[in-house]
N, C-alpha and C positions, 0 to 999 in steps of 0.2 A: 857453547861456550859459557863459560861462568861468568856472571856481572863482578867485579869488584866494587865491594859497597867503596873505598876507597877512592875510585874515579869518579864517583859522582859528589856533586856540589847538592848539601843536603838543610834542607831547613831544619830551623830552632827544633820543631817537633819531633822530628826524627833522631837528631844529632841528640837531644835529651833522653829519649827512650830507647834510644840502641839500635842499631842494624846490623853486628857484628855476628849472632848466628844465621849463616846463610843457609835455607836447607839447599839439598842435593839438585842440581840441573837435570831433566829426564834423561833419562839413556834407556835406547832399546824401547821395543814395542810395548805397549800394554794398550788394555782394553778396560772401562770402567762404562758405568749407566749413563753418568753423565759428566760430562768437561766442560768448565768454567775457566774464560778466557780471562784474567786478570785477578788480580789479587789486592782489590781495594777494598773499598766500604759495600759497594753494589757486588763483587765475587763473593767476599766470605758472608756477606749477610746469607747472601743466598745458599752458599753451603749450608750454615748452619741449620737454615730454615730445611731445607732438601732434607737434612741429616734427622733431623728433629720429626719430622712427617713420618720418615719411611728410613729407622735406623740401620735396617741392612741395605740401602742405597748406595751402591758404590760411587763417589764424587771424587773428582782430582780438579784442582784449581794448579793454572800454568800460568805464571807470571815471569814477565820480561827482566825484572830487575829483583827488588826482593816486595814484601806485601806490603803497600801502603807506598811506594817510590814513586807513584806517578799522582794524581790530584789530592788521595784520600789524605798523604802525609805533607803536604802541602797548600793547604786552604788557612783560612782564618779561623778555622774552630767554632764558627757557627751553626748551633744547630735551630733550622728557621723552619718552620712548615709550609704550606702549601698557601697562606689564607692568602700575601701579597702579591700571589698567582691567580685568585679567587674568581677575578673578572674572567681571565683569559680559559678556567676550567669548567666556566656556564656555557661559554661559547662553545669548545670544543663537545663539551659530554652532558649538559642541559643541564637543568639545576638541582636538581636531587641527589644526581652522582658527583657532581661538582661538590655537595655540601659533604656528601661521605667522605668523599678523598680528600677536604678538607682537614675535615675531624680526625680522619687516620692518619693524615700527616703530622696532625697536632699527640697524635695517642703516639705516634713514632718518636715523638722527644722524651715521653715518660717513660718508655721500653728503651729507651739509649740510656736515658738515669739510672733504671732497673738494673740492665748488664753492669754498666758500670760501678754501680754497689753488687753487685756480685762479684764480677769479675776483674775490674777496672778501679779501684777505690783511688790510684794515683792519677788519673784521666783528668780529675780538676772538674768533673759536671758542674756547671751553678746555674741555676734557672733564677735568672734575673731579668728575664724578657729582654725585648729587643725594640729599640729607638729609631724609629725612621723619621728624620729630620728635615729643615730647611738650612743652610745656610748660607742661602744669599735670597732677596726677594722673587725670586722669580722661581724658587723651588719651593716656595709658599704655598701651603694647599694642594700640592701632586697628589694628593693620596686622600682625596675627598671621596671618589667616585668607589675607589677599594673599602673604603671604613664604609660607608656609608649603603653599600651594597652586602660586606659582610657581617654587620653587626646587625642589618637586617634577616641574615640567615640566620645566623646565630647570636644575639646576643651578648653583648661583653666581650665580641673578639677585639676588639681594640680600647682604647680610652684615650678620649682627646682629655692633652694636658694643657694647662698655664703653660704659655710663652717662658715665664720663669723659673718653672718647673722642670722641663725640656733643658735650660741651661745648667739646672743643679746636678741633674740626675746624668747629663754627659759630663761634666768637668766644666765646661767651655761657655761664655757669654757667645761666641760666635755663633752657636745653636739657637736660632732664634725662633723656630718652632718645632712642631712633630706631634704624634701619635707612639703611644708602647702599646705592642703587644706582651700581654703578660708572661705566656706561657714559653717561650722561645728561651735559649740556654745555649750557655759555651763550655765547651770541651777541650782537651788535649788532644787532638786527634791523634797526633804521635802515639802515645798509651793506647787510645782506643783502638785505633787500627794493630798495635801486636796483640793486644789483648784478646781480638777478634781472631786472631791467625792461630793465638793459644788455643782458642775455644775449640776454631773448626778443627783442629789437632788432634785434642781430647777427644773428639766424637767418631776421629777416625777417616775424617777428608785428608787424601795424599796433597801434599802442599809440593809444586815444582818449581824454585825461584832458579832466575838467568835462564829461564829457558821460553825463551819470544818465537812466538809461531810463526812461523814463515809462510805459510800455505795452509788453505783452510777448503778441502774437498767440499761442495755442497750437493753434488749429488751423490744419492745413495746413502750408505752409512758414513756419518759424518767422519773425519778423517782428517786430523791433526799435525802435521810436522813442524818440527824443532829442528833447531842445528843437529843436534847428535837422537832425537828420537821419534816418536809418532804414537800419537794417540787415536785410537779404536773407539767411538760412545756414540751410544743411541741416541742422546740427546747432547746438546751443547748452550750454554750460555754465553755470548758474545761480552764482556763487560770491562770494556779499555778503556772508555773513556774520549778524549780527543783523538785516541790514534785511529781510532775508529772511522777517521774523516777518511783515509785514504780506502775503504772499500768502497767499490764501485756502487752498490747499492745504497750507501750512505752518504755519498759523495756533497751531495746537493743539500743535504737535509740536515749536514752541521758545517757550521761556521766556526772555526778555534784561532781563541783571540788569548793575551795572556793574564795573568795578574800578578802584579808585584807586590811584594810584602817586605815590611821592614820590623825590626823589631829593636825597643828600647834595652839598657840595663834596667837590673829590676829597682825600683824606685818607689817602693812602698809608703814612706815618709808623706812623699809628693804629693801620690796620690789620694792619699786620706786628706791633705792640704787642701785639694780642688775636689775632694768628693763622692771621687768615683773609682774608688778600690776595689768595690765589689759592687758597681754599677751594671748596669745592660749593656749588650753590645750596641751596638749604635752603625748605621749607614745613612750617610746626606743624601738627597735625591737627585745627583748628578746621573748624566747617562753614562760617563764612564765614574762609574759607582766608587766611594771612598767605603770602605769598613775597617772598622776598628773597636776592640775589648781591651782588654786586662787580664791579665793572667794570675792565679794566685800568687804568684813568687814578685809581684808588683812590678809587673812589666808590661809596658804598651806596645802592642800588635796591632800595626795600620797597612791596609792594605789597600791598592785600587786596580781597577779591571779594565781591560781594553786596551790595550796598548799595541804588543807586538802580531802579527797577524799569520799565522798557519796558511801553508800553501798543500793543500791534501792531507795528506796522512804524515807529511816533511812537516817536521819540529826546528826552527832554527836553535841554533845551540841558547840564544838569547831568551828563551823561552824555559830558560832554567833559571838562569841569574844575568841581570845587566844591573852592570853596577850608575851607569848614566840615568836609566828610569828609579831606581834606585833610590838614588838624590833627589829625583823630582816627587817618587811619592813621600819623602823625608818632608821636603817643604810644601808641601799637603799636611802633614802631620804637624809641624809647625807655624803653619796659620792657623792653625783650627786650636793650637794647645801652644800659644806662643810662651807661657813660662817655664816650657817641656827644652829651647833650643837647647839649651847647654847639657843636656841628656846624652850619653853616649847611643849611635846603634850598632848594637853589637850583632846584629846578623840583617843576614838580609839573602832575600830567594824570589824565584818567579814560578810559576806553572800555567800549562794550556789549560784554557775551558771550552768544552764540546759545548758553545751555542746552537740551538733552534731557536727557528722564525720566532715562536711564541714563549719560549724559554721554560717549557716544561718539557722531560723526558720522551725519547723514541723507544716506548716498549713495543716490540713486532716481533713475525718472524725475517729473519735474511732470507731463507729460499723456499719455494712453491711447496715442498713437502712436508715441511713445519716442524724439522730437527733442531734447525739452530735458531735460538732466541736471542731480541738482543734488547740489549737495557745500556742507551746511553745519552748523552745529552742533556745534562743533569744542570747546563748555565750555571753553574757558579754555586748552586743552590742542594747539593747534593748528601751532604751530610745527613740530616733528617729525614729526608724524603729517601733515600736509599735503602731501609727498613721496608716502606713501603713497597716500592721496585721490589723488593725479594721475594713479597709475596706474591708482588702479580709474575714474574718470572719463575717462580718455583710451583705456582698455578698450571701457567702454559708451558714445562716441560714434563709436567708430570700428567698433564691431561685433565686435571681437574676443570669441571662443570661447576665451580663455585663462587662467592662473589667476586674476588680476584681474579681469577681466568674470565671472567666475562668484565672485569673492569672498562671506563669507559675510555682508559688512555689506552688500551690494546687495539694495535692498528689502525691508528686514531691518523685520520688524514689531516695535514699538515701543508702550509706554503714551501717551498722547498726555495735554496740558491739560488743563482747564476753559478756555472761550472768553474773552473779555473779557467784560463788565468783572471777571465774577466771578473770572477768574486773578488780574489786579491788584489786586482788593481782595485775597484770600487769601495773594495774594505778600506782603505788607505784614504782614498779622496774621502769620504763617508767620516772616519774616524777624525782629519784636518780637521772637517767643518765642528764636527761637536767639540773639539777642541776649541775653535776661534769664538764659538759662540757661547760655551760655559764659561773662556777668560771673561768675556767682556760681560756676560752675568755678575761672575766675583767682582766685578769692579764697579757694577750698577750701573753698565751701560747696556745701551737697546745691541742686542746683537746683528746681523746682519742679515736680510731676508733670502740670502742664498746660503748662507751658513745654516739657517733655521730648517731651509728646507732640504738642503741633504741632510741634516742632523735625522729627519724627518723619517730618512729610510733604513735607520740602523732596527734591527729587531728589536722584540721588545726584552727587555732589561730584567734585572732581579725583582722589581715591583711595577704591578700594572701602573701608571701613573695618569692623572686626572689632563 
């Protein structure tokens, strides 16, 4: 069954980039060297790297919607490194490997910039940095441990800023304090994913859209079944983001939550007046994090994570769009930028996030025969790190004994979540506690001890906090 592009609610990014030229769905039986399930950033970067390393390799991508129709076309367009997760990397991989991976993720930002310059000049790549802020007294200095540890490992990773400079760079006095990671960037994810799709096609990758994989044979040579076809492959890469939570091997390793985004009408003159027209990407320090940036056309794109909760691999319709949550996100936008209350909201959308316990990705084998590699669990920060993930996944499926095939994230042991329905019910309890706690903090009131205790059960977020 070919998915109609008109049947889906599209993000601003995909609406601007276009999704009309849908590639044919898989029909019949085909063979290939490597089959990739998922046509988002991870799948496309991996396909491009495989064809770059071995041009004769036959690579096939199976995408259930259109390339970028999932998380890759629905995110905020933040191109961050793993420096905010440096403490978690050290705990998982050791100091030396954590430093190597953090630097590699920073270099990935540059690689995306170079790709955009060569193949996607319309993707609005802008390297203005990332501002990690406090918007309540309770959030102040939540970055201290990460900044101290990161700057000790690589001096200059974070820049300590005076409070008035934080307010100036963010365009709002409601940002009370913060630090700047100057090497991060923003990008138009719709134009980027469409350019990656075209580059993969130019390199000879076969892409079938509207081709949801219904069954994966794990024993013997991998066999993938779609509604109308079959792929037999020597190796498989699974890069399906949150939808991987439905697989029994990954069920307790992923926790699926939504992220909701609104976009304003273009207001370039007003952004010039508040000094945020070409400023950095910004996040606050809430557990239900708010993240926001401007576009080249002068829009504000404002998102908030952590509301709807998935049940295994089932995604409720609200994971795609929910007007009530969009109104909540808009209220947060107006709380931080009250001068923009009069500006129309032109677009809103949502998407699922595949969270792990430590918010670092799962790069592992799905089966004992090591024929099916997995690259999921990007936890809301996959745009930049997907480049690093593609290097690791490529070396895994090619059997390369190099720095990527031996990377500390490969088959790393991490905590698991309880199975559903315990996780589903418990997730709602913890979420409500977080809401109560952060609502009290926003009002300058001490949260209850129960709300604080339950909030501490939430998995690690975008940043490792003090």
